[in-house]
C-alpha positions in Angstrom: -16.5 117.7 61.3 -15.8 114.8 59.0 -18.2 115.8 56.0 -16.6 113.4 53.2 -14.1 110.9 53.2 -12.5 111.5 50.1 -9.7 108.9 50.1 -8.5 106.4 52.4 -6.0 103.8 52.7 -6.2 101.3 54.7 -2.5 99.9 54.6 -0.6 102.7 55.5 -3.8 105.0 56.7 -3.4 108.0 54.1 -6.4 110.0 54.0 -8.1 112.8 52.0 -10.9 114.2 54.2 -13.6 117.2 53.5 -13.8 119.0 56.9 -17.0 121.2 58.4 -15.0 123.6 60.3 -16.3 126.5 62.5 -16.2 129.8 61.3 -15.2 128.2 57.3 -17.8 129.1 55.0 -16.7 126.3 52.8 -15.4 122.5 53.6 -11.5 122.2 54.2 -9.4 119.6 52.6 -7.4 117.6 55.3 -4.2 115.4 53.9 -3.1 113.1 56.8 -2.9 109.8 58.3 -5.5 107.8 60.4 -6.0 104.0 61.2 -9.8 104.6 60.3 -12.2 107.2 59.7 -15.8 107.7 58.7 -18.3 110.7 58.0 -19.8 112.1 61.0 -16.7 111.7 63.2 -14.9 114.7 64.5 -10.9 115.3 63.6 -8.9 117.4 65.4 -5.5 117.7 63.5 -2.1 119.7 63.6 0.1 120.6 61.0 0.2 122.9 58.1 -1.7 125.0 56.1 -0.3 124.7 51.8 -2.1 126.3 48.9 -2.0 123.6 46.3 -1.7 124.9 42.5 -4.4 123.0 41.6 -6.3 122.4 44.6 -6.1 125.4 46.9 -5.7 125.8 50.3 -5.4 122.2 52.0 -4.0 121.6 55.5 -1.6 118.9 55.9 -1.5 117.1 59.0 1.3 115.6 61.0 -1.1 114.3 63.6 -4.8 113.7 63.4 -7.2 112.3 66.3 -10.5 111.1 65.1 -13.2 111.3 67.9 -16.7 110.1 68.2 -19.7 111.9 66.7 -21.7 114.2 69.3 -25.0 115.4 67.4 -27.6 112.9 66.2 -26.9 113.8 62.4 -23.2 112.8 62.9 -23.9 109.7 65.0 -26.2 108.1 62.3 -23.8 109.1 59.6 -21.5 107.6 61.4 -22.9 104.4 62.3 -24.2 104.1 58.6 -20.8 104.4 57.3 -20.2 100.0 57.9 -17.1 101.6 59.9 -18.9 99.4 63.0 -19.7 96.1 61.5 -23.2 94.5 61.9 -24.5 98.2 61.1 -25.6 99.7 57.6 -27.5 103.1 56.9 -30.9 101.4 57.6 -30.0 99.9 61.1 -28.2 103.3 62.5 -31.4 105.1 61.7 -33.3 102.3 63.9 -30.6 102.8 66.7 -30.5 106.7 66.8 -34.4 106.5 66.5 -34.6 104.4 69.2 -31.9 105.2 71.9 -30.6 109.1 70.8 -28.0 110.3 72.4 -27.2 107.4 74.6 -26.7 104.6 71.5 -22.9 104.4 72.0 -23.4 104.0 76.0 -26.2 101.4 74.9 -23.8 99.4 72.7 -20.9 99.4 75.2 -22.7 99.2 78.7 -25.8 97.9 77.8 -25.7 95.8 74.5 -28.5 93.1 75.4 -30.7 96.7 74.4 -29.8 96.0 71.0 -32.0 93.1 70.5 -35.3 95.8 70.9 -34.6 97.0 67.7 -36.6 94.7 65.3 -34.2 93.1 62.9 -31.3 92.6 65.5 -30.8 89.4 66.3 -28.0 87.6 68.9 -25.5 87.2 65.9 -26.0 91.1 64.5 -25.9 92.0 68.4 -22.5 90.5 69.0 -21.3 91.5 65.6 -22.3 95.2 66.4 -20.5 95.0 69.9 -17.3 93.4 68.8 -17.0 95.9 65.9 -17.5 98.8 68.4 -14.5 97.4 70.6 -12.3 97.4 67.7 -12.9 100.6 67.4 -12.6 102.1 70.8 -9.1 100.1 71.1 -7.9 101.2 67.5 -8.6 104.8 69.0 -6.9 104.6 72.3 -4.0 103.1 70.9 -3.7 106.2 68.5 -3.7 108.2 71.3 -1.3 106.3 73.1 0.9 106.7 70.2 0.5 110.6 70.1 1.5 111.1 73.4 4.4 109.4 73.1 5.5 111.9 69.8 4.7 108.8 67.0 3.5 110.7 64.5 0.4 109.1 62.8 1.6 107.5 59.7 4.0 105.4 61.9 1.1 104.9 64.3 -0.9 103.2 61.8 2.2 101.1 61.2 2.6 100.0 64.2 -1.3 99.5 64.9 -1.1 97.1 61.6 1.8 95.2 62.8 0.3 94.4 66.7 -2.7 95.0 66.3 -5.0 95.5 69.8 -1.8 94.3 71.9 0.1 97.4 70.6 -0.3 99.5 73.6 1.0 96.6 76.1 3.8 95.6 73.4 5.1 99.4 73.0 4.8 99.6 76.8 7.0 97.1 77.8 9.6 97.3 75.3 9.7 100.1 73.0 12.7 99.1 71.5 11.1 96.3 69.6 9.7 98.6 67.1 13.0 98.9 65.4 13.1 95.2 65.1 9.9 95.0 63.6 8.7 98.6 61.9 9.7 99.3 58.8 11.0 103.2 58.9 11.4 103.0 63.0 15.0 102.7 63.7 16.8 102.1 67.3 17.6 106.1 67.6 13.2 106.7 67.0 12.6 104.0 69.5 15.2 105.2 71.8 13.4 108.7 71.6 10.0 106.8 72.6 11.5 104.9 75.2 12.8 107.9 77.0 9.1 109.4 77.2 7.9 106.4 78.5 10.1 106.7 81.3 13.1 103.8 80.5 16.3 104.5 82.1 19.2 105.6 79.9 21.3 102.7 81.4 18.5 100.3 81.8 19.3 96.8 80.8 16.8 96.7 78.4 18.4 99.9 76.6 21.4 98.6 76.9 20.2 95.0 75.1 18.5 96.8 72.7 21.9 98.7 72.0 24.2 96.2 71.5 21.8 95.1 68.7 22.4 98.6 67.2 25.6 99.0 67.6 26.2 95.4 66.0 23.4 96.5 63.2 25.6 99.7 62.5 29.0 97.9 62.0 26.9 95.1 59.7 26.1 98.6 57.6 29.8 98.9 57.2 30.4 95.8 56.1 31.2 93.4 59.2 29.3 90.4 60.2 30.4 90.4 63.8 32.8 92.6 66.3 35.7 92.3 68.3 34.9 92.5 71.8 37.6 94.9 71.9 35.6 97.2 69.3 32.3 96.3 70.2 32.3 97.7 73.8 33.7 101.4 73.0 31.4 101.5 70.1 28.5 100.7 72.2 29.5 103.3 75.3 29.8 106.0 72.6 26.3 105.2 70.6 24.5 104.8 74.0 26.4 106.8 76.3 26.6 104.4 79.4 29.0 102.8 81.9 31.2 99.7 80.4 29.7 97.8 83.0 26.4 98.1 81.9 27.4 97.5 78.6 28.9 93.8 79.4 26.3 92.9 80.9 23.8 93.5 78.5 26.1 91.5 76.1 26.2 88.4 78.5 22.8 88.7 78.6 22.3 88.7 74.6 24.8 85.6 74.5 23.0 83.6 77.3 19.7 84.5 75.2 20.9 83.3 72.0 20.4 86.5 70.5 24.3 87.0 70.0 26.7 84.5 69.6 30.4 84.6 70.5 33.2 83.4 68.3 36.7 83.9 67.6 38.0 85.5 64.1 42.0 85.1 63.7 42.2 84.0 67.1 40.3 86.8 68.4 37.2 86.9 70.8 34.4 88.1 68.4 30.4 89.0 69.0 27.8 88.0 66.1 24.5 88.5 65.4 22.5 85.3 65.4 21.6 85.9 61.7 24.9 86.8 60.5 26.6 83.5 62.5 23.9 81.2 61.1 24.4 82.7 57.5 28.0 81.9 57.4 27.9 78.3 59.1 25.2 77.7 56.4 27.1 78.8 53.6 30.1 76.7 54.2 27.6 73.7 54.8 26.2 74.6 51.4 29.5 75.1 49.7 30.7 71.6 51.4 27.4 69.6 50.3 27.5 71.0 46.6 31.1 70.2 46.4 30.9 66.9 47.6 28.0 65.5 45.4 27.9 64.2 42.1 26.5 66.2 39.0 23.9 65.6 36.4 26.2 67.4 33.3 27.3 65.3 30.8 30.5 64.3 30.1 32.4 67.1 27.4 35.3 65.8 25.3 37.3 69.3 25.9 39.3 69.4 22.9 36.3 69.0 20.5 34.3 71.5 22.2 36.6 74.2 22.2 37.7 74.7 18.8 33.6 73.8 17.9 32.8 77.0 20.0 35.2 79.1 18.5 34.0 78.3 15.6 30.3 78.4 16.2 31.0 82.1 17.9 33.4 83.5 15.7 36.1 84.0 18.1 39.5 83.1 19.2 39.9 82.1 22.7 43.1 82.9 24.7 44.8 79.7 26.7 43.5 81.3 29.8 40.0 81.0 28.5 40.7 77.3 27.2 41.6 76.4 30.5 38.9 77.9 32.0 36.6 76.1 29.9 38.1 72.6 30.6 37.7 73.5 34.1 34.1 74.4 34.0 33.4 71.2 31.7 34.5 69.1 34.8 34.1 71.1 37.7 30.8 71.3 40.4 31.6 74.5 41.8 33.9 77.1 40.0 35.0 80.9 40.3 35.7 83.1 37.0 36.8 86.5 38.4 39.3 89.1 36.4 38.8 92.8 35.5 37.4 94.8 33.1 38.4 93.6 29.0 39.6 90.3 30.1 36.9 88.1 28.6 35.0 87.4 31.7 31.7 87.9 29.1 33.3 85.9 26.2 34.3 83.2 28.3 30.8 82.7 30.0 29.0 82.8 26.4 31.1 79.8 25.5 30.5 78.0 28.6 26.7 78.3 28.0 26.9 77.6 24.1 28.9 74.3 25.0 26.2 73.4 27.8 23.2 73.9 26.0 24.6 71.8 22.7 24.2 68.6 24.8 21.0 70.3 26.3 21.9 71.2 29.8 19.5 73.5 31.2 20.8 76.7 32.8 19.7 79.8 35.2 21.5 82.7 35.3 21.1 85.4 38.0 22.7 88.5 39.4 22.3 90.9 42.7 20.7 93.5 40.9 18.3 94.3 38.1 20.6 96.0 35.7 23.8 93.2 36.5 20.8 91.1 35.4 19.6 92.9 32.1 23.4 93.1 31.4 24.0 89.4 31.2 20.7 88.9 29.7 21.7 91.0 26.7 25.4 89.2 26.4 24.4 85.9 26.6 20.5 86.1 24.5 19.3 83.9 27.6 16.9 85.0 30.3 18.9 86.3 33.5 17.1 87.3 36.5 17.8 89.0 39.9 18.5 86.7 42.6 15.3 88.0 44.5 13.3 86.8 41.5 15.2 83.8 40.6 14.7 82.6 44.6 10.7 83.9 44.1 10.5 86.4 46.8 6.7 86.3 48.7 6.5 90.4 48.8 4.6 90.3 51.9 6.7 88.2 54.1 10.0 88.9 52.4 10.8 84.9 52.0 11.7 82.8 49.4 9.7 80.4 48.1 13.1 78.5 46.6 14.5 77.0 49.1 16.3 73.3 50.4 12.7 72.2 50.2 11.8 73.4 47.2 14.7 74.2 44.9 15.7 75.9 41.7 15.2 73.2 39.0 18.3 73.7 36.6 21.6 71.7 35.8 23.7 74.7 35.7 23.5 78.3 37.6 25.5 81.2 36.8 26.1 83.7 39.3 27.3 87.2 38.0 28.3 90.1 39.8 29.3 88.2 42.4 31.5 90.7 44.4 28.0 92.3 45.3 26.6 89.5 47.0 26.2 89.8 50.8 26.8 86.8 53.3 22.6 86.9 53.8 21.9 86.7 50.1 24.5 84.5 49.2 23.0 81.6 52.1 19.4 81.9 50.8 20.9 81.3 46.9 23.2 78.5 47.8 20.4 77.0 50.3 18.0 77.0 47.2 20.8 74.9 44.6 20.2 71.6 44.1 22.7 68.6 45.3 23.5 68.0 41.5 23.5 71.4 40.4 26.5 72.7 39.1 27.4 76.5 40.0 29.6 79.4 38.3 30.7 82.5 40.4 31.6 84.9 38.2 32.7 88.2 39.7 35.3 91.0 39.8 37.2 90.1 43.5 39.4 93.3 42.9 36.0 95.7 43.0 34.4 97.1 46.5 32.9 94.3 48.5 29.0 94.1 48.8 27.1 97.1 50.4 25.5 94.5 52.8 27.8 92.6 55.5 30.5 90.4 54.4 33.1 89.3 51.5 31.8 86.5 50.4 33.8 86.0 46.8 36.7 87.1 48.3 36.2 84.7 51.1 35.4 81.9 48.4 38.6 82.5 46.5 41.0 83.1 49.5 39.6 79.7 51.1 40.9 77.5 48.6 37.8 75.7 48.5 36.8 75.4 45.0 38.5 76.1 42.0 39.3 79.6 41.0 40.4 80.7 37.5 41.6 84.4 37.2 41.6 85.6 33.9 44.5 88.7 33.5 45.0 89.0 30.1 43.9 92.0 28.8 42.4 91.1 25.0 43.5 93.9 22.0 40.8 95.3 21.6 40.0 95.9 25.2 43.5 97.3 25.6 42.7 100.0 22.7 40.4 101.6 25.2 42.1 104.4 28.0 39.2 103.3 30.4 40.4 99.6 30.8 44.1 100.4 30.8 43.8 102.8 33.7 41.5 100.7 35.8 44.3 97.9 35.5 47.1 100.4 36.1 45.4 101.7 39.1 44.4 98.4 40.6 48.1 97.2 40.1 49.1 100.4 42.0 50.2 103.0 39.2 49.0 106.1 38.7 47.0 106.2 35.4 48.7 107.5 32.1 47.0 110.4 31.1 45.9 111.6 27.0 47.9 114.0 25.4 46.8 117.5 25.0 44.2 117.3 22.1 44.3 113.2 21.9 41.3 111.8 21.4 40.3 109.6 24.5 37.7 107.8 26.6 39.4 108.6 29.8 40.2 112.0 30.8 41.5 114.1 34.0 40.7 117.9 34.6 42.2 119.4 37.2 40.1 121.6 39.9 41.7 122.5 43.7 38.8 124.1 45.5 36.1 121.7 46.5 33.7 124.8 44.9 35.6 124.8 41.8 35.3 120.7 41.5 31.6 121.3 42.0 31.3 124.0 39.4 33.3 121.9 36.7 31.4 119.0 37.6 27.8 120.8 36.8 29.2 122.8 33.9 30.2 119.2 32.4 27.3 117.2 33.0 24.8 120.3 31.7 26.7 121.8 29.0 30.2 120.6 27.6 29.4 116.7 27.4 26.0 117.0 26.0 27.4 119.9 23.4 30.6 118.0 22.5 29.5 114.0 22.4 25.6 114.8 22.5 25.1 112.6 25.6 21.7 113.3 27.2 22.4 115.4 30.5 20.0 113.3 32.6 19.9 110.0 30.7 23.3 109.4 29.5 25.4 110.9 32.2 26.2 109.5 35.8 28.0 111.4 38.8 29.6 108.8 41.0 31.2 110.3 44.2 33.7 108.5 46.5 31.3 109.7 49.5 28.1 111.4 50.4 28.7 114.0 52.7 30.5 117.4 51.7 30.2 120.1 48.8 31.8 117.4 46.4 29.8 114.5 47.8 26.7 113.1 46.3 24.5 115.1 48.6 25.3 118.1 47.7 26.5 117.5 44.0 22.8 116.2 43.9 21.7 119.6 44.6 23.6 121.4 42.2 22.7 119.3 39.9 19.2 119.3 40.1 18.9 123.6 40.1 21.0 123.2 36.9 19.1 120.3 34.9 15.7 120.5 36.5 15.2 123.0 39.0 12.3 122.5 41.6 9.4 124.9 41.4 5.9 125.1 42.5 4.6 121.6 41.5 7.7 120.4 43.2 6.9 118.4 46.9 9.4 118.4 49.8 10.1 115.1 51.4 12.4 113.8 53.7 15.3 116.4 52.9 14.9 115.6 49.2 12.5 118.0 46.6 10.7 116.1 43.9 9.7 117.9 40.4 9.1 116.3 37.4 11.3 114.6 35.3 14.4 114.3 38.4 16.5 111.2 38.3 15.7 108.9 41.5 17.2 106.0 42.9 15.7 103.7 45.3 17.2 102.8 48.3 16.0 99.5 50.2 14.7 96.8 48.5 10.8 96.7 48.1 9.2 93.5 47.3 5.6 95.2 47.2 6.5 97.1 44.4 9.0 95.0 42.7 12.0 97.6 43.1 14.9 97.3 44.6 18.2 98.7 46.1 20.2 100.6 43.5 17.4 100.9 41.0 17.4 103.5 39.0 14.5 106.2 37.5 12.9 109.0 36.5 9.7 110.9 38.1 7.1 111.1 35.5 3.9 111.9 37.8 3.3 113.9 41.2 -0.5 113.9 42.3 -0.8 116.4 45.1 -4.7 115.1 45.6 -3.9 111.5 45.9 -0.3 112.3 47.7 1.3 110.0 45.3 4.5 110.0 43.2 4.8 108.3 40.3 8.5 106.6 38.9 9.2 105.3 35.7 11.9 102.4 35.8 12.7 100.8 32.8 9.2 101.6 31.3 7.9 100.3 34.2 5.6 102.8 36.3 5.5 102.6 40.3 3.8 104.8 42.3 5.2 105.7 45.7 2.5 107.4 48.7 4.2 110.8 49.9 4.8 109.1 53.2 7.0 106.4 51.6 8.9 108.6 50.1 12.4 108.0 52.0 12.7 104.8 49.7 13.7 107.3 47.3 16.6 109.9 46.7 18.0 112.1 43.9 20.5 110.7 41.8 22.2 112.9 39.4 25.1 112.0 42.1 25.2 108.8 43.6 27.8 106.8 45.9 30.5 104.9 43.6 29.2 101.8 46.1 25.9 102.4 45.1 26.3 102.5 41.4 27.8 98.5 41.9 26.6 96.1 39.2 25.8 98.9 37.1 27.1 100.8 33.5 26.7 104.0 32.4 27.3 105.5 28.8 29.7 108.3 30.7 30.8 108.5 34.3 32.0 111.7 36.3 33.9 111.3 39.5 34.6 114.3 41.9 38.1 113.3 43.3 39.5 115.6 46.3 41.4 115.6 49.3 38.2 115.9 51.1 37.0 112.2 50.5 40.6 111.5 52.5 38.5 108.8 54.2 37.5 107.1 51.7 40.2 107.4 48.7 40.9 103.8 48.8 42.2 101.9 45.4 39.5 99.5 45.0 36.9 102.3 45.2 38.5 104.3 42.5 38.8 101.4 40.8 35.1 100.2 40.9 34.1 103.6 39.6 36.2 103.9 36.2 35.0 100.3 35.4 31.5 101.8 35.5 31.9 103.8 32.5 30.9 102.2 29.4 32.3 105.2 26.6 33.5 108.0 28.6 34.9 108.6 32.0 36.0 111.7 33.5 37.8 112.7 37.1 37.2 116.2 37.8 39.6 117.6 40.8 43.0 116.7 42.7 45.8 115.1 41.2 47.4 114.5 44.5 43.5 113.0 45.6 43.8 110.5 43.1 47.6 109.6 44.2 46.3 109.1 47.5 43.7 106.8 46.3 46.1 104.6 44.1 48.8 104.3 46.6 46.5 104.3 50.0 46.0 101.6 52.0 43.7 98.9 49.5 40.7 97.4 51.6 39.4 98.3 55.2 39.3 94.9 57.5 36.0 93.3 57.1 35.4 90.8 60.5 33.8 87.9 59.4 34.7 84.0 59.8 33.2 82.7 56.7 37.1 82.3 55.0 38.2 80.0 58.4 34.9 78.3 58.1 34.8 77.6 54.1 38.7 76.4 54.7 37.5 73.8 57.6 34.9 72.8 54.9 
């Protein structure tokens, strides 16, 4: 019996209950999830016994079933808990006294008898019966979801999303869970569908599976896929015949869930959201390009020497040309690698503009990139999500075509990271009279999300482009910068002589285990000892991929064991062990918590009582219920893809022929350019040579370039 509800979170159902259990002399603590629970009710649960260092023995439940009480005392406590609207402790006592054990039957079957109780009129009686009905529906939904293998924490999410219609919606089409519920993908929905009895080759499964195949493709950067690739991919993922797949594609196209189009004359299929996002980007670029600006007129011959004197700099000819263009262009792209003066150029443009009272806004895709832009310009820079004023509850942006950004000039940095959906949202929020400058290194990896917005914008020729190539003297003295440019040009980087001081090194190691051991040794001992760097705060290991001994997952375990080994106070969630002091990364945007994909923080608190973990990001503390720790991963090592837009004092990159699938020139180039003071490559020279000489970029299926050319 539930004696006390110590804690209950209505949003995610997480609860801490104190139970009176037969055969146990003391109350038992149960940790789990329930949509609603009150003292006096009964709980049955399955899970594991654990011994908490602070709180002793507890039962951690995976499934919790709450049932109505069966004793008069329990019934009175339950009704008086406020769980049923219209009944408080006083009326609970009166009802139990009047109807005894039959009180639930009276509420359900003969509600008119409630008015026999003094003080209960028509309004209160209605409130009581509707409150009781709500509770009954919640229970039946939970029983249905449990019976189909859904854990209680996910069942609560489903109930919160669909309410009283949950059973009908899930029975009719369990695949809608993958679309609507965070944390439930196609595979989880598919498991539920199989339990409900939906056939493997049913049209419902095939149609949901096509969207799943395209979402898997979008995770690889594609906005659509050719038929010749989509059909085999769907057959492989779903294990159903080609004819069923083709019929499902046709049905999804006729329902306008998917859209057919061609890319380079090849018939392709697009998900609706990405199809419309590409079209919209082309329309927005056309709108901005063809409208007049409110920027004042500038005399470049006077402005350029003035800004050189004001900032105490000497601009190169290419930078002067870029400034002239920026003072007259409505839209402009500035691209180039490390050390070519992009920051100086942007600073100079902003300084000239501000002298004539131009109102600028600055943004970048990630918090770290925005912070760097802010530090380099002395102006406030925001993430694109914050600039567009995202609503955490709906995920919608407050800034849009009806409520555009209020500025004369918008500067967006690190544009190689901006995917098609985000580029669309940003461009829609730019007022027609606003001028815009896109800044980024087009030779870096394209965005993690679908598309290659910056590359397509440049290649389309639809806007003016300044490509900075001249490496400045100060930057040229850095071997990091020189090596990055050599790699980008397809040349093997020159290495320092033995004993030569450098900011770029290669340490040879052949076997994967030797590479791992060398990386751990460098991070834990050698680099902190020689240069005084903090092993956790200053050094970031960047891997070409996640899998394998020398991948991010394997190295995270090895580095955690060396730097911060898990102990008694650690918790094990979603395949990660988290301990106080661990370095972690947020791996999806969470607008409620105001943390975004790629943000790095430190675990600063673990509360086993409340089932909460605290992470501090840049001085700001954020709480996570244990049930939502699938949003975090360890981050002693991460992938080069995840490091885009970030800079670290020291970068260590393991490089092995094990990673041959990922050994691309732009991957290694991106990894090296993340290091500010020191970059160390560890591994096989053959693997580095493969990357430098290897195929530059994987094809991304997108029609944006074609759409921009037409615009």
